C-alpha positions in Angstrom: 0.0 0.0 0.0 1.2 3.5 -0.8 1.0 5.4 2.5 1.9 8.9 3.6 1.8 10.6 7.1 1.1 14.3 7.2 1.2 16.4 10.4 1.4 20.0 11.4 4.5 21.2 13.1 3.0 20.8 16.6 4.1 17.2 16.4 7.7 18.4 17.0 9.0 16.3 14.1 9.7 17.6 10.6 10.7 14.2 9.1 10.2 10.5 9.9 12.3 7.7 8.5 10.8 4.7 6.8 7.6 6.2 5.4 6.7 9.2 3.2 6.1 12.1 5.6 5.3 15.8 5.4 4.9 18.6 8.0 2.8 21.7 7.5 4.2 24.6 9.5 2.4 26.6 12.1 3.4 30.2 12.8 4.0 32.2 16.0 3.2 35.9 15.4 4.0 39.0 17.4 3.7 42.7 16.6 7.4 42.7 15.8 8.1 39.4 14.1 6.7 36.2 12.5 8.3 32.9 13.3 7.6 30.0 10.9 7.8 26.6 12.7 10.0 24.8 10.1 13.5 23.5 9.9 14.9 27.0 9.6 13.6 28.2 13.0 16.1 28.7 15.8 13.8 27.8 18.7 16.2 28.9 21.5 16.7 32.3 19.9 12.9 32.6 19.5 12.4 31.9 23.2 15.0 34.4 24.2 13.3 37.1 22.1 9.9 36.3 23.4 11.1 36.3 27.0 11.5 40.1 26.9 8.6 40.8 24.5 5.7 42.5 26.3 3.2 42.8 23.4 0.4 40.5 22.3 1.3 37.2 20.5 -0.7 34.5 18.7 -0.3 31.5 16.5 -1.5 30.8 13.0 -2.4 27.4 11.6 -1.3 26.0 8.2 -3.5 27.0 5.3 -5.5 24.6 3.1 -2.9 25.2 0.5 -0.2 24.0 2.8 -2.1 20.8 3.4 -2.9 20.3 -0.2 0.8 20.4 -1.0 1.6 18.0 1.8 -1.0 15.5 0.6 0.6 15.1 -2.8 2.4 11.9 -3.7 0.4 9.2 -2.1 -2.9 7.4 -2.4 -3.5 6.6 1.3 -2.9 9.5 3.7 -3.2 9.8 7.4 -3.1 13.4 8.8 -2.6 14.3 12.5 -3.2 17.8 13.7 -2.9 19.7 16.9 -6.0 19.8 19.0 -8.9 21.7 17.5 -9.4 23.2 20.9 -6.3 25.4 20.4 -6.0 25.8 16.6 -7.9 25.8 13.3 -5.3 23.3 11.9 -7.8 20.4 12.0 -10.4 22.4 10.1 -7.9 23.5 7.5 -6.7 19.9 7.1 -10.3 18.6 6.8 -11.1 21.2 4.2 -8.0 20.4 2.2 -8.8 16.7 2.4 -12.2 17.2 0.8 -10.7 19.4 -1.9 -7.9 16.8 -2.6 -10.4 13.9 -2.7 -12.6 15.8 -5.2 -9.6 16.0 -7.5 -8.3 12.5 -6.6 -11.3 10.2 -5.9 -9.1 7.2 -6.1 -7.3 8.3 -2.9 -8.1 7.9 0.8 -7.5 10.5 3.6 -8.2 10.2 7.3 -7.7 13.4 9.3 -7.2 12.9 13.1 -7.9 15.6 15.6 -5.3 14.6 18.2 -7.0 16.5 21.0 -3.4 17.0 22.0 0.0 18.2 20.7 3.7 17.5 20.8 4.9 14.1 22.1 1.5 12.5 22.1 1.2 13.3 18.4 4.6 11.8 17.9 3.4 8.6 19.5 0.5 8.5 17.0 3.0 9.0 14.1 5.2 6.2 15.4 2.2 3.9 15.7 0.9 4.8 12.3 4.3 4.1 10.7 4.4 0.7 12.3 0.8 -0.1 11.1 1.4 1.1 7.6 4.6 -0.9 7.5 2.7 -4.1 8.2 1.0 -3.9 4.8 -2.5 -3.5 6.3 -5.3 -2.0 4.2 -6.4 1.6 4.8 -9.5 0.9 6.9 -7.7 -1.6 9.1 -5.0 1.0 9.8 -7.7 3.6 10.5 -9.5 1.3 13.0 -6.2 0.4 14.8 -4.9 3.9 15.1 -8.3 5.1 16.4 -8.2 2.4 19.1 -4.5 3.2 19.9 -5.4 6.9 20.3 -7.8 5.9 23.2 -4.7 4.8 25.1 -2.4 7.8 24.8 -2.2 10.8 27.0 -0.4 14.2 27.4 0.9 15.9 30.6 2.8 19.1 30.6 4.7 21.3 33.1 5.5 25.0 32.7 8.2 27.0 34.4 6.8 30.3 33.0 3.5 31.6 31.9 4.8 34.7 30.2 3.7 33.8 26.7 0.4 32.5 28.0 -0.2 35.9 29.5 0.8 37.7 26.3 -1.5 35.3 24.4 -4.4 36.2 26.7 -4.8 32.8 28.3 -3.8 33.8 31.9 -3.5 37.2 33.6 -0.2 38.9 33.7 -0.5 39.1 37.5 -0.9 35.3 37.8 2.1 34.8 35.4 4.3 37.2 37.4 3.4 35.7 40.8 4.1 32.2 39.6 7.5 33.3 38.4 8.4 35.1 41.6 7.3 32.1 43.8 9.1 29.5 41.6 5.8 27.7 40.9 5.6 25.3 38.0 2.1 24.7 36.6 1.3 21.0 35.8 -1.5 20.1 33.5 -3.0 17.7 31.0 -4.7 17.6 27.6 -8.3 17.0 28.5 -10.7 14.5 26.8 -12.0 17.4 24.6 -8.6 18.8 23.7 -8.3 21.7 26.0 -5.2 22.3 28.2 -6.3 21.8 31.8 -4.2 22.8 34.8 -4.2 20.1 37.4 -1.8 21.4 40.0 1.2 23.5 41.0 4.7 22.4 42.0 7.2 24.5 43.8 10.7 23.7 42.6 12.1 21.4 39.9 12.3 18.3 42.1 8.6 18.6 43.1 7.7 19.1 39.4 9.3 15.8 38.4 7.5 14.0 41.3 4.2 15.6 40.4 4.4 14.8 36.7 5.1 11.1 37.5 2.3 11.0 40.0 -0.1 12.5 37.3 1.1 10.0 34.8 0.3 7.1 37.1 -3.0 8.8 38.0 -3.9 8.7 34.3 -3.2 4.9 34.2 0.5 4.8 33.1 2.0 1.3 33.9 5.1 1.0 31.8 4.1 1.8 28.2 6.0 4.0 25.8 6.9 7.5 26.9 8.0 10.5 24.8 9.4 13.5 26.7 9.9 16.8 24.8 11.6 19.7 26.5 11.9 23.4 25.8 15.6 24.1 26.6 15.5 21.9 29.7 17.4 18.6 29.0 18.3 18.1 32.6 14.7 18.0 33.8 13.8 15.7 30.9 16.5 13.3 31.8 15.6 13.4 35.5 12.0 12.5 34.6 13.2 9.7 32.3 15.3 8.3 35.2 12.3 8.7 37.6 10.1 6.6 35.2 12.8 4.0 34.7 13.4 3.6 38.4 10.0 2.1 38.7 9.3 0.8 35.2 12.7 -0.6 34.3 11.7 -2.0 30.9 9.8 1.1 29.7 10.6 2.6 26.3 11.3 6.2 27.2 12.8 8.7 24.7 13.7 12.4 25.1 13.7 15.0 22.4 13.5 18.8 22.0 10.2 20.6 21.5 9.6 22.5 18.2 8.6 26.1 17.8 4.9 25.9 18.4 5.2 23.7 21.5 8.1 25.7 22.8 6.0 28.8 22.4 3.3 27.4 24.7 5.6 25.5 27.1 8.2 28.3 27.2 11.8 27.9 28.2 12.1 25.1 30.9 8.8 23.5 30.0 8.2 19.8 29.6 5.6 17.9 27.5 5.1 14.2 28.1 3.2 11.8 25.8 2.6 8.3 27.1 0.7 5.1 26.6 -1.8 3.7 29.2 
């Protein structure tokens, strides 16, 4: 079968070996600059610039044209987008899929609203690549990835809420007080795709402990884990070691967050996708 996986850049991966793959870039936009979340973006430099920026900021999803271009070259396409609760990416991909199928009725496209972002989306990509590599037909892959999606989760931890404040998602006073008190916000992607704060941790060690407790509270018992960090490799490795200390055979990998996820997580933030 001729398969292709398409994502937007919130999945924190711009390429994937072993299967045709394309990423449609999101954008981070301020009054001063536009950052395109592709291979040319210097994420660390972006975070440094945004740290002192005091104006409004927002994100922009890929266009239908971006998705149409990404769909080219395959007959069977699976597309994973950031949660529709945060972005119009799913709607743009769905519109593009209809347009593409009108022109190519012999093709099949399934667009997945991840209800999540970052490392959970990466787990979906990894599973899709495995299923497609087994030579299964399109509908069987669709059924199996839908079932797998029921068993993946996302937890995140933020060291700063500066960008969330500039984006209008929390008040500037709350963001400032959290920073002064050394408070890390811990949260999850809800069942309807919104980002839900579940607790507060004071200090890095407490944050790692609380993340792991939240994972187990969601039902984690040793499945795959994908940790993405925004310029915080030490915390990511500490969390990895914490997981492996209890689940010694777990498949735990660490990588850096891309532009869009780093914008929301901010410098020091962690995003954790895992199987339950």
